[in-house]
Steps between C-alpha positions, in 0.01 A plus 500: 500500500416736785169682494462866393663756723617869472708751694555870474342720243377386142289664248129396462559361158810314382723634210372849549655823603626503861710803594742592771434820711751674270291406190736230364340163418568218739664212313261214463665150466316177423664225694389158353588138472486269184481805274156671540327175563514445867490681833620868512520814693508870406777701660507879511850647533609846589812454273550288202609138590719494183777759590817280491830662563721198445523122480798309634615154394282222618596246767469124423278317740453176331541216756770226449323157472626199671416281200535167679256238608182710464244234594598450860311583828694786655483723801663833576571705813393839360578680826865417422495763218743764597345829584594822304441867555359563156150378429566393138843357576348277780288312266624148430342312223453132596253351248400616160312408180351693203200605713651608826791539734502424878742697709603546864588838620652623838533883454626696780459865390222705347500638152606859525698592188302333223162359398434150347265397226466138372438551127378141425393321806230527766655462851354311777708591806416265796606668830637230722680728746504870520266792439499842342342707226497450126498854351360496140388748243141379596542572860624312807445144619615399856610141522575252777556136579273271277414756231505418138602839343385500130693744292385483125762558231578853430421641852774724626585436871729536793513264793531657847586243773446558876797288602799329342374149541274438201428164321306508177408221261442660160330347193544687180219411247540568132119503470250697714435368852119454536228372726417136430242481222284251693458759784358761270153588373451592125535859600820448684382504866630253742226247562358365829718179489823696462728459801539889504319798366550868399480611866823305564688710230709776626519789241748782463439796706658836592572618148782760519561737198863587505577772253885502474743553222850347497649156429291209609652149442238225403656160456285306263517122451438356151581150385765420767659841462489806728500833319595813698284791367530848636190715476456884536200489714405303824285200400265553780333807351155356454202727581265199479418180332237239464451154355554130581882470431683587830711341778321346792546285803325174616593343829542122519331543843190599327469185283200304626579118455260263331454171697298186459426159634795328320819646376460781249732533199754782466298740277283585799804698629540704173550880550627647174560377153716599210583341162591135562535531878291551818585626848334330800473582867514227765359646828381392856176298453289214635583168375269254316207370710397167335532232780756313285677797360871537452597860537840471337493517115521191293810441295465667156680518177566842349501380140403836341652743758784584717414583873683739712417528868626780719457454875412805697407384842362206719564129439389370170286192574618300203872543574751437759697791632494812276651835583363843415613619162568145377383449145454169327478417132306192378546482129234351260526143407576338823271438809527669838294522817508467878823373655509164674257479786342843430173357368447272801605775741244741349199281585288642784638845473257789496686784351826629371690828566707481178568795283665464161497637143489263203571570136410240238643556150397326180843529341804348661701727737876532466713514805777775511845459631417740773220260617753217531689688755191492720415134428431247774693197379330161422154648545378250248569218760257670726235222458697197584 
């Protein structure tokens, strides 16, 4: 949960009269998660956010599962996902379970004729290539290579891209995406041992109050369906807001690695958490400094979790050749680790320049048919 923030004009006391220059009340909206029992923000609209003109038929987005040989080491060339002009149509769901979906997206065009709202998932948009501005009802967030763009469920937004070459790895979480609990004080502040702090969080800025009447299409995703809603008023009509529920950016380049004399376990790379999963960042760092250390990780069995590793840049020290955008899936129940010769080769190395995103889930991930089209064949023979 990000720390308290506010933009624009708000009344001195919540749930009290706050009037427009013409004497009309601003429309106060409580925007909360988990009912009224978790983080929230208060939004002050010029026009009511409930003026619906029409609702069209929903579009089915449910992925088609492969349904074969789930417990198998796999690897996928995510950069081979075909680009598409439309931001939503460009999303290809590759892995899924009841807690999250992992997608790859290569959008070419900015969103100009509609807005988007994910009605039941927080989105973690990792920007592998490209840059631009995420315009939201909370303000603007400028994104670039290496950014985690966190968009909580219910936030209305548009993506504006600077170029047509954009590559995004998107995690849709059916639970709130939070800072790891072991990094937080009892009051919710990021502690001294945390690999990042509040200064590293980029908050929305440049709140624009757009007072327009017309027809504004907001495509809303809910339970694998996309509902086209047309509203009477522009959704970015906020005069102000405050609270702790809002979109933000954290750059993987601001993650400060934790190192030690001997090889440290994967939880030191943890960056975010959700229900039954974590997101970790592997970044350039010094290697272990015990005189007999082995910098490469030991072989390990994911008995209770599936591991997804998405390679961003640099050579991963525990692997042979990997390419940018390659993604591996190591399912729970069978061991994996460095490829032949990698452990011996790592001895004496002082540092690594690797950059990767890891997602560990505590429920098995299902592979989609779309993922099989990107699969590197016989990856499970990688360790012979």
